[in-house]
C-alpha positions as semicolon CSV with decimal commas, in nm:
position;residue;x (nm);y (nm);z (nm)
1;M;-3,858;-0,093;-1,322
2;D;-3,675;0,226;-1,396
3;E;-3,342;0,164;-1,232
4;S;-3,278;0,536;-1,158
5;R;-3,591;0,545;-0,948
6;L;-3,527;0,240;-0,733
7;E;-3,578;0,317;-0,367
8;T;-3,253;0,209;-0,227
9;R;-3,021;0,384;0,023
10;N;-2,718;0,278;-0,189
11;R;-2,823;0,438;-0,509
12;I;-2,545;0,635;-0,689
13;F;-2,589;0,983;-0,832
14;I;-2,364;1,075;-1,133
15;C;-2,259;1,432;-1,191
16;L;-2,114;1,480;-1,532
17;S;-2,114;1,682;-1,863
18;S;-2,321;1,513;-2,131
19;K;-2,024;1,578;-2,374
20;D;-1,826;1,311;-2,169
21;R;-2,095;1,056;-2,199
22;Q;-1,930;0,841;-2,473
23;L;-1,573;0,913;-2,354
24;I;-1,598;0,795;-1,992
25;V;-1,951;0,802;-1,848
26;E;-2,104;0,500;-2,030
27;S;-1,799;0,287;-1,914
28;I;-1,845;0,388;-1,555
29;M;-2,222;0,325;-1,564
30;Y;-2,165;-0,014;-1,720
31;H;-1,927;-0,130;-1,446
32;I;-2,146;0,005;-1,163
33;A;-2,462;-0,144;-1,303
34;N;-2,293;-0,484;-1,346
35;Y;-2,244;-0,492;-0,972
36;G;-2,624;-0,441;-0,931
37;F;-2,624;-0,082;-0,800
38;A;-2,902;0,148;-0,895
39;I;-2,787;0,474;-1,074
40;W;-2,954;0,810;-1,059
41;Y;-2,858;0,968;-1,387
42;D;-3,139;1,180;-1,512
43;R;-2,983;1,338;-1,821
44;H;-2,915;1,018;-2,002
45;K;-3,286;0,997;-2,065
46;M;-3,343;1,361;-2,164
47;L;-3,401;1,435;-2,529
48;L;-3,238;1,729;-2,707
49;G;-3,443;2,042;-2,631
50;D;-3,591;1,902;-2,296
51;K;-3,619;2,156;-2,020
52;R;-3,403;2,088;-1,726
53;N;-3,596;1,935;-1,446
54;Y;-3,455;2,085;-1,129
55;K;-3,688;1,882;-0,906
56;N;-3,552;1,559;-1,039
57;F;-3,181;1,629;-0,996
58;I;-3,233;1,782;-0,644
59;E;-3,442;1,488;-0,542
60;G;-3,174;1,253;-0,676
61;I;-2,903;1,426;-0,469
62;V;-3,102;1,447;-0,150
63;K;-3,217;1,085;-0,167
64;T;-2,882;0,939;-0,270
65;K;-2,614;0,830;-0,026
66;Y;-2,325;0,822;-0,285
67;A;-2,226;1,036;-0,578
68;I;-1,965;1,008;-0,855
69;V;-1,848;1,347;-0,977
70;I;-1,661;1,358;-1,307
71;I;-1,464;1,676;-1,351
72;S;-1,332;1,740;-1,698
73;K;-1,271;2,031;-1,925
74;N;-1,627;1,974;-2,037
75;S;-1,780;1,972;-1,694
76;I;-1,591;2,273;-1,584
77;E;-1,777;2,470;-1,845
78;S;-2,111;2,308;-1,788
79;T;-2,391;2,504;-1,623
80;C;-2,575;2,189;-1,525
81;V;-2,274;2,041;-1,343
82;E;-2,224;2,366;-1,156
83;E;-2,596;2,360;-1,046
84;E;-2,562;2,006;-0,927
85;M;-2,241;2,074;-0,747
86;V;-2,403;2,339;-0,539
87;Y;-2,643;2,082;-0,391
88;L;-2,379;1,807;-0,378
89;K;-2,146;2,025;-0,172
90;R;-2,431;2,124;0,057
91;Q;-2,518;1,755;0,117
92;Y;-2,148;1,667;0,169
93;K;-2,125;1,938;0,437
94;L;-2,428;1,794;0,605
95;K;-2,265;1,447;0,589
96;G;-2,555;1,333;0,385
97;I;-2,350;1,199;0,098
98;T;-2,023;1,036;0,011
99;I;-1,860;1,181;-0,302
100;F;-1,613;0,997;-0,539
101;P;-1,438;1,264;-0,753
102;I;-1,296;1,155;-1,084
103;F;-1,067;1,398;-1,258
104;Y;-1,082;1,310;-1,636
105;N;-0,784;1,432;-1,840
106;L;-0,708;1,674;-1,566
107;S;-0,467;1,678;-1,270
108;S;-0,568;1,802;-0,934
109;K;-0,374;2,118;-0,996
110;E;-0,581;2,198;-1,294
111;I;-0,910;2,186;-1,099
112;P;-1,065;2,540;-1,088
113;P;-1,096;2,712;-0,750
114;K;-1,479;2,653;-0,721
115;Y;-1,418;2,271;-0,727
116;Q;-1,086;2,258;-0,538
117;W;-1,265;2,122;-0,227
118;L;-1,295;1,794;-0,426
119;T;-0,913;1,755;-0,412
120;K;-0,938;1,715;-0,038
121;L;-1,142;1,396;-0,089
122;V;-1,014;1,060;-0,208
123;Y;-1,009;1,118;-0,588
124;K;-0,893;0,937;-0,892
125;E;-0,728;1,083;-1,203
126;L;-0,819;0,906;-1,528
127;N;-0,733;0,964;-1,889
128;D;-0,819;0,820;-2,225
129;K;-0,585;0,521;-2,176
130;S;-0,634;0,436;-1,800
131;G;-0,976;0,268;-1,821
132;T;-1,241;0,286;-1,552
133;L;-1,267;-0,071;-1,409
134;L;-1,015;-0,039;-1,119
135;T;-1,172;0,300;-1,019
136;C;-1,515;0,139;-1,020
137;N;-1,397;-0,145;-0,813
138;H;-1,258;0,103;-0,555
139;I;-1,595;0,275;-0,538
140;I;-1,786;-0,058;-0,502
141;T;-1,549;-0,173;-0,223
142;K;-1,605;0,149;-0,029
143;I;-1,988;0,125;-0,060
144;L;-1,994;-0,242;0,044
145;S;-1,756;-0,180;0,334
146;D;-1,988;0,092;0,465
147;E;-2,270;-0,169;0,469
148;L;-2,043;-0,430;0,619
149;N;-1,974;-0,193;0,910
150;E;-2,347;-0,225;1,002
151;C;-2,327;-0,608;1,021
152;K;-2,287;-0,786;1,357
153;Y;-1,996;-1,004;1,229
154;Q;-1,761;-0,841;0,995
155;T;-1,512;-1,116;0,911
156;L;-1,542;-1,470;0,790
157;N;-1,359;-1,605;1,096
158;E;-1,617;-1,450;1,326
159;L;-1,897;-1,593;1,115
160;L;-1,736;-1,935;1,107
161;V;-1,714;-1,942;1,491
162;Y;-2,072;-1,837;1,532
163;I;-2,206;-2,092;1,268
164;Q;-1,997;-2,372;1,430
165;S;-2,102;-2,286;1,789
166;N;-2,465;-2,293;1,686
167;N;-2,419;-2,588;1,450
168;L;-2,616;-2,408;1,187
169;D;-2,492;-2,552;0,850
170;Q;-2,223;-2,812;0,805
171;F;-2,157;-2,732;0,437
172;I;-2,098;-2,363;0,513
173;I;-1,864;-2,462;0,794
174;K;-1,664;-2,695;0,574
175;I;-1,639;-2,456;0,274
176;L;-1,548;-2,155;0,499
177;Q;-1,270;-2,356;0,655
178;A;-1,144;-2,450;0,312
179;Y;-1,156;-2,094;0,198
180;L;-0,961;-1,959;0,501
181;E;-0,689;-2,219;0,431
182;I;-0,617;-2,099;0,079
183;S;-0,330;-1,858;0,013
184;G;-0,449;-1,502;-0,005
185;E;-0,260;-1,462;-0,340
186;N;-0,466;-1,736;-0,502
187;H;-0,738;-1,512;-0,615
188;N;-0,900;-1,748;-0,874
189;A;-0,937;-2,030;-0,619
190;R;-1,074;-1,795;-0,359
191;I;-1,326;-1,644;-0,608
192;S;-1,441;-1,997;-0,709
193;I;-1,504;-2,094;-0,346
194;L;-1,691;-1,775;-0,278
195;Y;-1,901;-1,837;-0,576
196;S;-1,974;-2,186;-0,457
197;I;-2,099;-2,040;-0,131
198;Y;-2,313;-1,801;-0,312
199;S;-2,455;-2,071;-0,536
200;Y;-2,537;-2,283;-0,230
201;L;-2,701;-1,990;-0,057
202;S;-2,908;-1,910;-0,365
203;T;-3,038;-2,263;-0,374
204;T;-3,127;-2,292;-0,004
205;A;-3,266;-1,940;0,032
206;P;-3,434;-1,702;-0,224
207;V;-3,126;-1,476;-0,227
208;I;-3,212;-1,318;-0,562
209;D;-3,567;-1,249;-0,460
210;I;-3,530;-1,110;-0,117
211;F;-3,208;-0,908;-0,138
212;P;-3,104;-0,614;-0,349
213;Q;-2,887;-0,693;-0,649
214;H;-2,572;-0,539;-0,508
215;Y;-2,561;-0,819;-0,235
216;W;-2,509;-1,089;-0,503
217;K;-2,474;-0,975;-0,862
218;G;-2,092;-0,930;-0,825
219;F;-2,057;-1,315;-0,813
220;E;-2,196;-1,360;-1,155
221;R;-1,962;-1,086;-1,291
222;I;-1,637;-1,169;-1,133
223;F;-1,669;-1,544;-1,153
224;S;-1,707;-1,517;-1,521
225;Y;-1,344;-1,385;-1,518
226;T;-1,214;-1,711;-1,382
227;K;-1,412;-1,917;-1,635
228;L;-1,241;-1,715;-1,912
229;N;-0,896;-1,743;-1,728
230;L;-0,877;-1,365;-1,698
231;E;-0,649;-1,225;-1,429
232;T;-0,822;-1,119;-1,106
233;D;-0,679;-0,920;-0,819
234;L;-0,725;-0,856;-0,443
235;R;-0,987;-0,586;-0,495
236;E;-1,223;-0,822;-0,680
237;T;-1,174;-1,103;-0,428
238;L;-1,236;-0,852;-0,150
239;I;-1,564;-0,743;-0,314
240;L;-1,700;-1,095;-0,320
241;E;-1,571;-1,170;0,036
242;I;-1,762;-0,859;0,168
243;Q;-2,073;-0,968;-0,024
244;I;-2,059;-1,318;0,129
245;I;-2,014;-1,177;0,476
246;I;-2,320;-0,952;0,431
247;L;-2,527;-1,235;0,291
248;L;-2,429;-1,470;0,579
249;N;-2,511;-1,206;0,824
250;K;-2,850;-1,144;0,663
251;L;-2,937;-1,508;0,635
252;F;-2,796;-1,649;0,960
253;I;-2,801;-1,361;1,199
254;E;-3,078;-1,115;1,099
255;R;-3,325;-1,361;0,953
256;P;-3,214;-1,716;1,043
257;L;-3,290;-1,985;0,786
């Protein structure tokens, strides 16, 4: 299925200059897609000489809850970016979209007046040496946290009490207890236990078949870091913890196993 057309409330619109595609855009898209989020990025499929399809990008903005806006020297001069920003700003004022500004090789003071409103949002400044992973992790955490806010139980402690009081699943009870006893600084151990919970859920319920990818795909990505003995941090542990809380809410509260 064309990922950019997936009907999902958490699809991410990307506003950018095509001249930045190799410099920063592909890296951001790679990290976001690896967490299972659908991306609306019309221009990466347009061929040289194609006419601009206004209907597509307007539809993408209106139907998308989140947007990443990359402001660079190239995008400042881009007519396409300027056109998209008109609609993005309109949706933002209507509280219909959350925008993540990224200033690429620019400081906030260098942003032109027409885009200065972006400096009032939570923005990131990136350059050729800073990389995009930490910024993408920040974006993913915010999106997942928004969804977590809609869940009945928003902490693992609350879920543990609920599962215990209803005697729902002894394995989940034991492994949650083990997880909550581990030091918060031991990220690799925490990630391994969260991955074990995900693995168990995926064998007892068709997690991959019934839930969107952003509920579970992060486990496959981040657990691979521990297998390679790569350093992990609080943000990555938090992403998996939120995903587990969402999955447990969906499976035990909203649609009991």
